[in-house]
Every structure is written in C-alpha cells, then in structure tokens.
N, C-alpha and C positions, 0 to 999 in steps of 0.2 A: 889688147893683151891683158890678161889677168895676173897681176903681180901683187902678192901680199906684201904690204908695206912695212918697213921696219926702220924707224927714225927715232932719235931721242925725243923725249918729252920735257918741256921746260914749262912747268905749270904750278901754280898754287891752287890747293884743292878745297873742295867743299866740306864743310863741317855740317853733319846731320844727325839726327837721333833715329833709332829704329822706330818704325811705325807699326808695331806689333798689332795694335788694335784696328788697323786700317783694313778694309776689304780690297781684294786685288782687282786690277784692271785686266787681269788675265788669270784664269783659275789656276795656273801653275806657277805664278810669281809669288815671291815671299818677302825677303828682307831687304834692307837698305843701307848701303855703304857705297863709296865711289872709288873706282880705279879708272883713270882715263889715259887715253894715249892714241898715237897713231902708229900702229905696228905692234911690236912685240911685247906689250905689257909693261913698259917701263914707267908706268905711273906710280903714284903713291896713294896712300889712303888715309883718310881722316874721319873721325866720328866725334860727336859731341852733342851738345844740347840743341834746343829748337829756337835759338835766338838769332837766326839769320846771320850766322858768322861763317868766316872761312879761315883756313889755316894756311899760312904761307910756308915756304920750304924750310924756314928756320924754325918753325913751329909756334910762331907768335899768332894768337888769334886776334882778329879785328872784326868789328861789326860790318856787315854788308850794308852799304848805303843804298836805300831805295828812294830815288829821286822822283817819286810819283805819289799823287794822292789818289786813293781808291774810293769810289762811290758806286752805289748800285743804280743801274739804269732801268733795268726791267726785272720783274719777279714773275713766278707762276709759269715758267717754261717746263716742258715735259721731256726730260732726257735729250736736250739739244745736242747737236753734232757739229754743225757748221754755221758760220755767219758770213754773209757777204753784203756789201754795200753797192748801190747803183747810183748813177749820176743825179737822179731826182731827189736823193736824200733818204730814200727808203733803205731799210735793212731787212734782208731775208734770213730767217733762221730755220734750219731743218730740225725737226723733232723725230726721234727714231721710230715712234709708233706711226709715222706716215703723213705728217703735215709740214707744210712750209708756213710759218708764220711771218707776219709783216709787223715791222716796227716802224712808225711814222711819227716824225716830230717827238721822238723819245717815248712814245706810247705803243704798247703792245695792242695790236688790233684784234677785235673779237673774232672776225672770220678769217679763216686761213686763205693763203693764195691757192692752195691746192691740197686736197686730201686723197691720198692714193688708195685705190681699191684693188681687189683680186685681179691678178695673181700676187699682188704685193705680200710680202711676209715679214714679220718682225720678231721671229723667234731668237732667243739668246742675244748674241751681239749684233744680229742682223737688223734690217729694217732700212729707213731712210738715212742715209749717211752723208756723203759729200755733196757739195754744191758749188757751182762756179758761175759767174756772170760773164757773158760774151764781152769781148773788148768793144764792140759796137752795139752794146745793149740799148743805148739810147735810141738807136734807129731800128734795130731788128727784134728787140725784146726777148732775146734768147737767154735761157738759163740751162745749165747742164747738171743733172742730178744722178747719183749713184744709189741704187737700192736693191734690196734682196727681194727675190720672188720665188714662187714655187714653179719647178720645172720637172714634170713627170712626177716621180716618187721622191725627188730630192729638192735641194735648194740651190739657186744660182744667184748671181748678181749681174746687173746690166747698167749701162749708160744710156739715159735718156736726154733728148733735147726738148726743152719745154718752151712754149711761146706764151709770154705774159701779155695780156690785154687788159688794160686798166687794172682791176682789182682781182683778177683771177688768172690762172695759168691752165693751159691745156698741153696734153702730150703731143708733140710735133713729130718726133722721129725716134726710133731706137737706133743708137749709134753703134753699140757694142753689146752683145748678149752672151749668155752662157759661160760667164766668168765663174770659176768654181767658187761655191758658197757653202755655208753650213750654219749650225747654231753659234759657232765661234770661228774666229780668224777669217774675217771677210775683208780685211783691209779697209778700203772705203774712201780714202782722201782723194779728191780730184782738184787739180789746179791747172790753170792756163799759163804756160811758161812765157818767157821773153820772146819765143819764136813763134808765138801764137798756135802752139799745139797743146792738146790736152793730155796732161800726165795723170795717171791713174795707179794708186796703190792697191794690191790685191793680197789676200791671205792664202794660206795653204790648207785651210779647213781641217786642220789636225792630220793631214796626210803630208808628212814632211818631204817625201819624195817628189812631189809636185814642184817644189821650189828648184830642183835640179833638173827638171824635164823641160827642155827648151820649147817642146811643143805644147806645154800647158800654159794656160794664162794665170794659174795659181802661183803664189809666192813670188810675184814679179812687180816690177813698175812698168807700166805700159805707156805708150806714146801713140796718139792718133790725131788726125786732123779734126778740126771743129765740124766737119761734115761726115765723120766716121771713117774717112779714108786712111790707109796705112802710108805714112810719109816714106818716100823713096830712099831717104838717108837714115832710116832705122837700122840698127845694127845688124838684123837678120833680115833677109829678103822676104817680103810679103808677110811679115810678122809684126804684130803691135808691140812685142817684147822689147824693152828698152834696157833693162837690167834684170838680174836673176839672183836666186839664192837668198831670198828674203822670207822671213817667218811670217810677220804680221806688221808691216809698215803702215803707219797711220798719220804721218806728218810729212809735209813738203814745203820747201821754201827756197827761194832763189836770192842771191846777191845780185841786184840788178846791175852793178858796175862790171863784175867780172863774169857773170852768168853762172856762177857755181850754183849747183843744186844740192840741197841738204835734205835728209830724210831721218825720221825717228823710226825706231823698230823695236817691238816687244821681243825680249829674250824668252827662253823656256821657263826657268826658274829665277833667273837674274840676268846679268849680262845684257841689259837693255842698251841699245846702240844709238849713237848719233853717226850717221854716214854722209860722206860726200859722194854724190851719185855720179858715175860716169857711164856713158853709153857703152853697152856691150860687156860691162864688167859683171863678175859674180861674187856675191857677198857672202857666201859660204854655208848657209843654213841648208841642211841639217849636219853637215860635215864638220863645222867648227863654230864656235860661239866666241864673241869677243875678239881678241886678238891672239887666240891660242895656236893658230896655225903657223908653221915654220916651213912650208914647202912651196912658197911662192905661187900658190894656186889661186887664192882668193884675196879680195881686197878688204882690208881691215877697217874697222870704224875709227873715226877721229876721236871718239870718246865713248866709254861704256861704263856701266854701273859696277862692274866687278861682281862681288858676292851679294851686292844689295839689289834693290828693286826701285825702279822709277815708274814703270808701266807708262811709258811716254806716248802721247797722242799728238795733238796739233802742234805745229811748229810755225814760227814766224821769223823772218829776217827783219830787223829793225832799221828802217831807212832814215828816220829822223827822231830827234829828241835826245835825251841824255844817254841813252843806250844805243845810239845809232851805230851800225856796223857789227852788232852782236846777234846771236839768236836767243830766242825764248822758246822753251819747250814746255807744254802742259803736261802735268803728271797726274795719273789717276790714283794708283795706290800711293804714290809718293805724296799726294795731296799738297802739291806745291808747283811753283814755276821754277824752271832752271834757266838761270841767266848764264849764257855760254859766250865767254869772250874768246874770239878768234884771233889767230895771228894775222899779221898785216896782209899776207898773201892768201889768207883763207883757207889754207890746207891743214892747219893744226888748231887744237884747242889749247888756249893759255890758262884759262881759269873757268871754273864752274861754280856757281853760287846758288844756293837755295834761297828763294824769296817767297814771302807770303806763305810760309809752311804752316799747314793746317789752319789757315785762316778761313777757307771756304769749302773744305772737304775735297772731293774729287774734281779735278779740272780737266775737261775734255779738249778745249781749244783756246788758242790765243791768236789774235788778229791785229794787224797795225791798221790804224786809221789816219785821218787827216790832222795836222798840227801836232804829230808825234803822240797822239792818244793810242792807248792799247786796249783792246776789248777782250774780256775773259768770259768764257761760258763754263759754269759749273755743271757737274754730272752726277748729282747725288740721288736721282729719281730713276736710275738705270737698273735697279734690282740689286746692285752691289753696294751702293752707298747707304749713308743714314741721312734722310731728308732733313733739312733744317728749315725754320721758318722762312718762307718766301722762295724755297728752291722750286725748280732750279732758277738760277739768276744770270743776268748779263751784267758784268761789272766793268766799269770804264776806269782806266788808269790815266790820270791827267798829269803831264810833267809839271813839276814845281816850277814856279817862276825863278 
C-alpha cells in the first residue's frame, strides 16, 4: 500500500555553504541547503561556512568530529564508478569509459580485467557503471556488471554476468537487457541484497512518465535472481520491478540487522532524496518532489535537500567503526560526504552532517571495508568536474585509534 508518510522530525541540521562554483552531477541541479524529514516537510534549514559544522535546534554551532584519517591509496583512475572487493584481497574498479581495473596489494595494475567493446556505449552519463561480486565468488568467479549499449537507433542498459579467470574476465551471460537508457539518467547502481537477490537502480532517461509506468523498467528499482530469473515474491507478477516513481537513483545500501534498504536519488533542480525502499511502493516522481505531497499516494523520503543540491550517488551503511549504524552518501555537485545519523529504529533521520566538503571535488562512491575502513572514489574526470593532480583517486578513511 502506498501511504505518503507524515511524522514529526526531531533533528539537528547540516550547516553548508553554497557551492556556486561547482559543476552539477545532473545538468538540472543547482544550489545547496538542507531540509530533511520523513513526511510533510517538518524539517529546518541551516546554512553557513564550509568548516564541517552543524547547527542544533537551539541554534548553537559545533564542529563535526571526523574520527577518520584520510590517505590516498590509488591515483590515475578514469571516471571510476564502483569499487568491489573479493576474498583474495583484490579490488575491482569500474571506469565509465568501459574498463574494469584491478587493485592488488594496494597497487593499480596496468592491464584491465576486461575492456568492453561494441555495442558498449559511453555517451553522457552512460558507460560502465555498477558492479557486484557474487557471494560465492571464491568458487564461481562471477561478477555482475551494468553498462550502456547501442540498441537499434537508441541507447539501452543491461546487466551482464562475467566470469573471472585468473587475470581476465569474459562475458558469461546477459541477465537483463533493454533497460531504458540515454545520454543521461541511466541509474546504474547494482547491489546484492541480504536475500541474495540482485537489486538494480534505473533512470528515466529524461522521460519522466516512464517512472510511473509499471510496464517500463525506467525510473525503477529492480530485483532479479543471480541467474536473471524473476523472484516469485516480487511485488508484481512476472516483473523485475521492486519499487517505482524514481527519477535517477544511484545509491543502494542495507542495514544487515533489520534488512532495511536505503537509496539515494537525484532531484530535478534540488530536492535530492534519501529514501527507505519498501517492496511495491511508489516514490512519486514526476508527480511530487521531496515531501510536498499530501494525498497519501506516494512514499516520502526520510531526508531531502530542500532548495539546495547534493547530487547524491553512492551510498553505504556503516557496519563497524566510529560511525557504525549510520549512512554515508557520496555527493557530486555537493563535493562532500553526507554523514546521515538514523533513528534507533532506522525509519527516520536524526542528523545530517557535511564532512570533507570540497576536499576532493566530486565524489562518486563510498564503500565500507574491513576493520571499519571506508573507501572513497572521486569523479573529477567525468566531463563535469575539474581534474586535480592524481585524479581520479581512491581514498581510504581509516578509523582513528
């Protein structure tokens, strides 16, 4: 049942500066300020300098404590999108122009694991995007990749299963194709859930009506088996659609304890969203943005950016370390990480902090690792950022002792 939520917000809010000089993660996004809430916009807003501070409800500013040390692990990546680790210690990084790079013993290997060829397509925001490793990778060597390709006179997206053999990978099987694609709004994040199902975010390629069309794969979160099958317990029979009404979701993360799924989503000009995803629910695009709806038709975000812009991409639920139990969201135009403190039951947002603002430029993804470490991918060579020395980079955050 689709019920637009309306509950009070109890939160202290983020203090941020306008990032007028930054380029957008979405050509239609612009400013940055915060309004957050679950339901009918009962949040507050705060703005200020770029000193990683937050403002509590009494108006007192305090510095956000960052209990991590940052160091650069790898340089010279080309518009990276996703990072996954496998049991033998290797890390695989997707680069949007079409290669999966290998990091071994902290070193970026010269030869890619695979370089995609025609009908692969890398126009605009498309290309090689999401990647996931099979839970049994150690035995079967399977990776799952999301990429754009030419289909007739247009662009589509598909999910491939890859087979890794020693130092190279080959295409094993197409699991799902003809996902609506274009030069923009391709979604692209894929993650394997606690139920061992593959979850996929898709965009609406600037055709907003696709998000409300249950028969279209555009503007959705999809759920399929690791063999490409459609799970019998999906919300709609014989359909991979898990939730609908999304504009361009690019981040997925689960709380492993309660199995709650969270997602990031780009707004049209602002109103970027953090959503808690439930099977069969409708999140409102293009009928509503943020929590403006009052007709109990759509599910509201648990946080949104109000009149400002985050341009959120990758999302991680932190399982260990000083920020355990909270979410971290990578921001493109926002050029920051958002530290999102959840309520004890995980249904509301209690606090949002900006951290590492403007430290590394555009940030595409954040991933949790062993021993509480966090891994950050910059995204300054994607055509919208301003490359810095060493870009793009893989940065590791190590918890302070």
